[in-house]
C-alpha positions in Angstrom: -10.0 19.4 1.2 -7.0 20.7 3.2 -8.2 19.2 6.5 -8.8 15.6 4.7 -5.2 15.9 3.1 -3.8 16.6 6.6 -5.7 13.5 8.0 -4.4 11.4 5.1 -0.7 12.4 5.7 -1.1 11.9 9.4 -2.0 8.3 8.6 0.5 7.8 6.0 3.5 8.7 8.1 2.6 6.2 10.7 4.5 3.7 8.3 8.1 4.4 8.8 9.0 3.8 5.0 6.1 6.1 4.1 7.4 8.7 6.6 10.7 8.8 4.8 9.1 9.0 1.4 7.1 11.9 2.5 9.8 14.4 3.1 8.9 18.1 3.0 9.5 18.4 -0.8 7.5 15.2 -1.5 4.7 16.5 0.7 4.5 19.7 -1.1 4.4 18.0 -4.4 1.7 15.5 -3.4 -0.4 18.4 -1.9 -0.2 20.3 -5.2 -1.3 17.0 -7.0 -4.2 16.5 -4.7 -5.4 19.9 -5.0 -5.2 19.8 -8.9 -6.9 16.4 -8.8 -9.6 17.8 -6.6 -10.3 20.9 -8.9 -10.7 18.5 -11.9 -12.8 15.9 -10.0 -10.2 13.2 -10.3 -9.5 12.8 -6.6 -10.9 9.9 -4.7 -9.9 10.1 -1.1 -11.6 7.7 1.3 -11.5 7.2 5.1 -12.4 4.4 7.5 -13.6 5.6 10.9 -13.7 3.5 14.1 -15.8 5.3 16.7 -15.4 8.6 14.9 -11.6 8.2 14.5 -10.1 8.1 11.1 -8.1 4.9 11.3 -7.3 4.2 7.4 -7.1 6.4 4.4 -7.1 5.6 0.7 -5.7 8.0 -1.9 -6.8 7.2 -5.5 -7.5 9.0 -8.7 -10.9 8.5 -10.5 -10.0 8.7 -14.1 -10.6 6.9 -17.3 -13.4 4.9 -15.9 -10.8 3.2 -13.6 -9.8 3.9 -10.1 -5.9 4.3 -9.6 -4.8 3.4 -6.2 -1.9 5.9 -5.3 -1.2 5.5 -1.7 -2.8 4.8 1.8 -2.4 5.2 5.4 -3.1 3.2 8.5 -3.3 4.1 12.3 -1.0 1.9 14.1 -3.3 2.3 17.2 -6.1 0.4 15.4 -3.8 -2.0 13.2 -5.2 -5.1 15.0 -8.6 -4.3 13.4 -7.1 -4.3 9.8 -8.6 -1.0 8.9 -6.4 -0.9 5.6 -7.8 -4.2 4.4 -11.3 -3.3 5.3 -11.0 0.1 3.5 -9.4 -1.5 0.5 -12.2 -4.0 0.2 -14.8 -1.2 0.4 -12.9 0.8 -2.1 -12.8 -2.1 -4.7 -16.5 -2.8 -4.0 -17.1 0.9 -4.7 -15.5 0.4 -8.1 -17.8 -2.5 -8.9 -21.1 -0.5 -7.7 -20.0 2.5 -9.8 -19.1 0.8 -13.0 -15.4 1.5 -13.0 -13.8 -1.4 -14.9 -10.7 -1.7 -13.0 -9.0 -0.9 -9.8 -5.4 -0.3 -10.6 -3.0 -1.0 -7.8 -0.2 0.9 -9.8 3.4 0.1 -9.2 4.9 -1.9 -6.5 5.1 -5.5 -5.4 3.4 -5.3 -1.9 2.0 -8.6 -0.8 -1.6 -7.2 -0.1 -1.9 -6.2 -3.9 -1.6 -9.9 -4.9 -4.1 -11.0 -2.2 -6.7 -8.7 -3.8 -6.1 -10.2 -7.3 -3.3 -7.8 -8.4 -1.2 -8.8 -11.3 2.1 -7.6 -12.5 2.4 -5.0 -15.3 5.6 -3.7 -16.3 6.3 0.1 -16.7 8.6 1.0 -19.5 10.3 4.2 -20.3 11.5 5.3 -23.7 13.4 8.3 -24.7 12.8 9.9 -28.1 15.5 12.0 -29.5 16.3 13.6 -32.9 
């Protein structure tokens, strides 16, 4: 598990925005979440390899008969092969083949989500007080 999470983070930080997001405290938090998800059989971490080299990663949670797409990473070296797109297509196909009723892209309005059929859902927060 530890080796795979390292591969995932290495791919994730190749995107400058994700590198900023994954500051040391966030990496520590994400590592803890990954380990708990793994222990409880909710972790779905997939990789796409080209010639034995991990070129794309997809971090998801398999919970409630649904796959929740949390984050991803792509090698800049292999970007022209679109490994992120290929892995996402295979991940969605896995959902269909394994009777998951939905792949949830979760929050964010990135263009690729709409290209794969994503629709907007709004996250609301409420505060209950006495």
